[in-house]
N, C-alpha and C positions, 0 to 999 in steps of 0.2 A: 504494500500500499504506500502510495506517495501523496504528499500534500503539495498542492500548487496554489500560489497566491496570485490573484488577479489574472487567472487563466482566461483564454478566449472562451466565451460562453456560447453554447449552442442552445437556442431558445427551446427547441423541441426536447432536447435531452434533459435540460434542467426542469422544464415543466413536467415531464414524466416522472422524474425523480421526486419532485415536490409532491405530486399527486400521490405517488406510492407511499412516501414517508408519512404523509398526513392522512392517509386512509381515505382519500377521495377518489372519485372516478377521474380517470384521465380525460381531460376535456380540452378546452381552448389552449392554444399555445400562447403563453405570456411573453411580452417583450422584455425578457430578463436582461439581455445584454445592454440595451438602451437605458433601462432603469438603473442598472448598476453603474454604468459610466456616468450617469447624471447625479445620482444620489448617494452612492456608497463611498465610504472611505476606502474599503477594501472588501475582498471576498476571498474565501478559501475553498478549494475543492479537494476531496479525497478521491484518489484514482486507484483502481485495481486493474492492471494491464490496460491502461488507457480508458477504462470505463469509469464514468463518474458514479461514485457510490455514496458520496457525502458532500454536504455543502453548508456554508454559513456565510452570512454577510454582516458587515458592520457599517452602519450609517453614523453620521455625527453632526454636531452642531457647528463645526468649523473651529471649535475651541477645545474646551476641557472635557466635553461629554461625548461618548460614543455609545452606540446601541446595537446589541446583538439581535439579528432578525433571521428568520427562516432556517434555523438549524434543522437539518434533514439528513437522515441516513437511510439508505435503501434497506428495506425490511430484511432482505436476505443477508445483510451484513451487520445487523444490529447486535447489541450486547457484546461488542468486541473492543470498546474503547474509542471508536472512531469519532463519535460525537464529542467526547472530551478532548481529543487531540485537535479537532477542528476549532473548538472554542478557545483552547489554550493558544493555538497559533493566531487566531483572530485577536485575542488579548495582546499578544506580543506585537502584532502589527499596529494596533491602536496605541499602545505604549510608545512604540517607535515613532509614531506620528505626533507625539506630544500630548496625547489625551491623558487626563488625570483620572477619569471615572469611566467605567464600562457598565452600562445598565443592561438589564434584560427583564422582560415581562414573561411570565410563564404560567401555565395552568397548574393547579395544586398537585396533580399526579407527577409533575416533573420536578418537584422540590428536591428529591434525592439526587437527581442528575445535576441541576444548576447549583444547589447549595452544597450538596455532599461531594459529588465528583469534580465539579468545576470550581468550587471555592467561592461562589458568590455569597454575600451576606443577605439574608432575607430583610426586606423593607416593606413598609406599607406603600401601596400605590393605588391609583384610581384610574378608571377607564370610562370614557364617555363615548357611547355608540352614536355615530353621526349619520349612518344610513341603515335601512333595513329594520 
């Protein structure tokens, strides 16, 4: 397994991985490459024999705060530490860019992953749904 930072993104491949990792039906291809170039500080992919098996992106405010988004590992490769390695590399990249804080929002069932495995401190947060 190899980690690659800011790798060239294939929208179809990443859309499929995202759908599989989040348990949703493969549907529309999302414009990942354009979004990442425009909004992300960095992104990291995990590859097994050139096949994308994991992904995470880091967005930021242009200053001290960065945000982990879309941590995804192909279900066939889960429970092997790939997600933890992706988040650790993303944290290293954010640190190297001068960020002071790395934030992540997660659902309760992911507490052991983000707090336990990845070392985040739990905090209170709030969410406002804007559509739907």
